[in-house]
C-alpha positions in Angstrom: 99.8 99.3 85.8 96.1 98.6 85.6 94.1 98.9 82.4 90.4 98.3 81.9 91.1 97.0 78.4 93.8 94.8 77.0 95.8 97.9 76.0 98.9 98.9 77.9 98.5 100.9 81.0 101.6 103.0 80.2 101.9 105.4 77.4 103.6 103.4 74.7 105.0 104.0 71.2 103.9 102.2 68.1 103.5 98.5 68.9 106.3 96.4 67.3 107.4 92.8 67.5 109.9 91.9 70.1 112.5 91.4 67.4 112.2 95.0 66.3 113.1 96.4 69.7 116.7 97.6 70.4 117.8 95.0 73.0 119.7 95.9 76.1 120.7 93.0 78.3 121.8 93.1 81.9 123.1 89.9 83.5 123.0 89.9 87.3 124.4 87.3 89.7 123.0 86.8 93.2 124.0 89.9 95.2 122.7 91.7 98.2 119.9 89.8 99.9 120.4 86.9 97.5 124.0 86.5 98.6 123.0 86.6 102.2 120.4 83.9 101.5 123.1 81.8 99.8 125.3 82.2 102.8 122.5 81.2 105.1 121.8 78.1 103.0 125.5 77.1 103.3 125.3 77.6 107.0 122.2 75.4 107.2 123.9 72.7 105.2 126.9 72.7 107.6 124.5 72.3 110.5 122.8 69.2 109.1 121.4 70.1 105.7 118.5 72.2 104.4 114.9 71.1 104.3 114.1 69.1 101.2 111.9 71.8 99.7 114.7 74.4 100.3 117.3 72.1 98.7 115.0 71.7 95.7 114.5 75.4 95.3 118.3 75.9 95.2 118.7 73.7 92.2 117.6 74.5 88.6 114.9 72.1 87.5 115.4 70.3 84.2 111.9 70.9 83.0 111.7 74.7 83.2 112.1 75.1 79.5 114.2 78.3 79.8 115.3 80.5 76.9 118.9 79.9 78.1 120.0 77.0 80.3 120.7 78.2 83.8 119.5 81.7 83.2 116.1 83.3 83.9 115.5 85.8 81.1 113.3 88.6 82.4 111.7 91.1 80.1 111.4 94.6 81.6 110.5 98.2 80.5 112.8 100.1 82.9 110.9 103.4 82.8 108.8 103.1 85.9 110.5 104.1 89.1 110.6 102.8 91.8 109.8 99.4 90.5 112.1 99.2 87.4 114.3 102.0 86.2 117.9 103.0 85.3 120.0 105.3 87.4 123.5 106.2 86.1 123.1 103.3 83.6 122.5 100.8 86.4 119.3 98.8 86.5 117.4 99.3 89.8 114.1 98.9 91.4 111.9 96.7 93.6 111.1 94.4 90.7 114.7 94.1 89.7 115.7 93.0 93.3 112.7 90.7 93.6 113.4 88.9 90.4 117.1 88.5 91.2 116.1 87.0 94.6 113.6 84.6 93.0 116.1 83.5 90.3 118.6 82.7 93.0 116.1 80.6 94.9 115.5 78.7 91.7 119.2 78.1 91.3 119.5 80.4 88.3 121.3 83.5 87.2 119.1 86.3 85.9 119.3 88.4 82.8 117.1 91.4 82.2 116.1 92.3 78.6 114.6 95.6 77.6 111.2 95.2 75.9 108.6 97.8 75.2 105.8 97.5 77.7 103.2 96.6 75.1 105.4 93.8 73.7 106.1 92.0 77.0 103.3 89.6 76.9 103.8 88.6 73.2 107.5 88.1 74.0 106.7 85.7 76.9 104.1 83.9 74.8 106.7 83.5 72.0 109.4 82.3 74.4 111.9 85.0 73.7 111.8 85.9 77.4 110.9 83.6 80.3 109.1 86.1 82.6 107.4 89.5 82.3 109.2 91.3 85.1 107.7 94.8 84.7 104.9 96.3 86.7 102.0 94.7 84.9 98.5 94.5 86.3 97.0 91.0 86.2 93.7 91.2 84.3 91.4 88.6 82.9 92.1 90.0 79.4 95.8 89.7 79.8 95.5 86.1 81.1 94.7 85.1 77.6 98.4 85.4 76.7 100.2 84.6 80.0 99.7 83.2 83.5 100.4 85.6 86.3 102.1 85.0 89.6 100.7 87.8 91.6 103.2 89.6 93.8 101.9 93.1 94.6 98.8 95.2 94.7 98.4 98.7 93.5 95.6 101.2 93.0 95.2 104.8 91.9 96.5 107.5 94.2 96.0 111.2 94.2 98.8 113.7 94.2 98.3 117.4 95.2 100.5 120.4 95.7 100.9 122.5 98.9 98.1 124.9 97.8 95.9 122.1 96.3 92.3 121.3 97.3 92.0 120.4 101.0 89.6 117.4 100.8 89.7 115.0 97.9 89.1 111.8 99.8 85.7 111.3 98.1 85.7 111.2 94.3 82.5 113.2 94.4 84.6 116.2 95.6 86.4 116.2 92.2 83.5 117.7 90.3 84.6 120.9 88.6 88.3 120.3 89.2 91.2 119.7 86.8 92.8 116.2 86.9 96.1 115.2 85.3 96.4 111.6 84.4 96.9 109.1 81.5 94.1 108.0 79.2 93.8 104.3 78.5 94.7 103.4 82.1 92.6 102.6 85.2 93.7 105.9 86.6 92.2 107.7 83.6 89.1 105.5 83.6 88.5 106.4 87.3 88.5 110.1 86.4 86.4 109.7 83.3 83.8 107.6 85.2 83.6 110.1 88.1 83.2 113.0 85.6 80.2 111.3 84.1 78.7 110.9 87.6 79.3 114.6 88.2 77.4 115.4 85.0 74.5 113.0 85.9 74.2 114.8 89.2 74.0 118.2 87.5 77.4 119.2 88.7 80.3 120.4 86.5 82.5 117.6 85.0 86.1 117.0 85.7 88.5 118.6 83.3 90.7 115.7 82.0 94.4 116.7 81.3 95.9 113.8 79.4 99.6 113.3 80.2 102.3 110.6 79.7 102.6 108.2 82.6 104.3 109.7 85.7 104.0 113.3 84.3 100.9 114.4 86.2 103.0 116.2 88.9 104.4 118.6 86.2 100.8 119.8 85.5 100.1 120.2 89.3 103.4 122.1 89.8 102.6 124.4 86.9 99.1 125.1 88.3 97.4 123.6 85.2 95.9 120.8 87.3 94.3 120.6 90.7 95.5 117.1 91.3 97.3 114.2 89.6 96.3 110.5 89.5 99.0 107.8 89.4 99.4 104.2 90.5 100.7 103.6 94.0 104.4 102.9 93.3 104.8 105.9 91.0 102.8 108.2 93.2 105.0 107.4 96.2 108.1 107.9 94.2 107.0 111.2 92.7 106.0 112.6 96.0 109.3 111.5 97.6 111.3 113.1 94.7 109.3 116.4 94.8 111.0 119.6 95.8 107.7 121.6 95.7 105.7 119.9 98.4 103.7 117.4 96.3 102.0 114.8 98.6 100.0 111.6 98.2 96.5 112.0 99.6 93.7 109.6 100.5 93.5 105.8 100.1 94.2 103.7 97.0 91.4 103.5 94.6 90.4 100.3 92.9 93.6 98.3 93.8 94.4 95.3 91.6 97.3 92.8 91.6 100.5 93.1 89.7 101.8 89.8 88.4 105.0 88.3 86.9 103.8 86.9 83.6 104.8 83.4 82.2 103.8 81.7 79.0 100.8 79.6 79.5 102.6 76.4 78.3 105.4 76.9 80.8 103.6 75.7 83.9 106.6 74.2 85.6 108.4 77.6 85.4 105.2 79.3 86.6 104.9 77.0 89.6 108.6 77.2 90.5 108.4 81.0 90.4 105.4 81.0 92.7 107.1 78.7 95.2 110.2 80.9 95.2 108.0 84.0 95.8 106.2 82.4 98.6 109.5 81.5 100.3 110.7 85.1 99.9 107.5 86.4 101.5 107.8 83.8 104.3 111.4 84.6 105.3 111.0 88.4 105.1 113.2 89.2 102.1 110.2 90.3 100.0 109.1 92.8 102.7 112.6 94.1 103.0 112.8 94.9 99.3 109.4 96.6 99.2 110.4 98.7 102.3 113.6 99.7 100.7 111.7 101.3 97.9 108.9 102.7 100.2 106.1 100.6 98.5 105.2 98.4 101.5 101.6 99.4 101.1 101.4 97.1 98.1 102.7 94.0 99.9 100.9 90.7 99.8 100.9 88.1 102.5 100.7 85.2 100.0 100.9 84.9 96.3 98.2 83.7 93.9 97.9 82.7 90.3 95.8 84.8 87.9 94.1 86.6 90.7 93.1 89.6 88.6 89.7 90.3 87.3 
């Protein structure tokens, strides 16, 4: 999620060190799309061998400096559907499937470790995890701790009920309305900035209803807010899960890249991860995963390093 300051974009509890967090580990082997890719690689080998770069991607490199040999340890905060979440105790989400696929391409197993969102970058910098695998916006401030392999783009989206305002496409139409969103996030910053513009124009400000992340629809459903503001993945998920007619309206506002974070002194791992992601984009696996979770609007055509501002 995006943030205008180095603070977390999600609502988080008291910051703690990674060692203080209750640790939940989930080890996944190559399954689903990754297994199909493995089978395809075997087929290519039988027909004369894979291309050199494909063969290299299938073997773990000796210089990746991993937390555990042969295993990509991924830190996640599985509270953000549809990107990373638990359902019936099972870890699911677009990021979970993407990271599993990328680990396979690097010749590694993958292990997911629960880390509070605000502690993910410190954990990567301290080498207690290899990769930040949660939905973290790549910003210049966050690049002080980790390098980002950008894999997705997301902006703020508006959510309205069946009887909500008809035209909210322009933020200038929000003056005098009630917006439910989360302070300390780009979503909240957008609402605050527009409210100040309303005041400057002599119009009524926006009433800011501060809610935990992904809870804006509860205020809309209860009639306490005219609209909610959430990042693209959460907005799509919440609208799809709604039984009351909540819908996403308008275009994304201020889209920024999400990135997988890697310690700044783990450049070999960073580069291997980027190569694996670009291969996934090129062969269509990446697009299939995003389509499965209905977040294709955030897809990239190519990956970049530290592309956030």
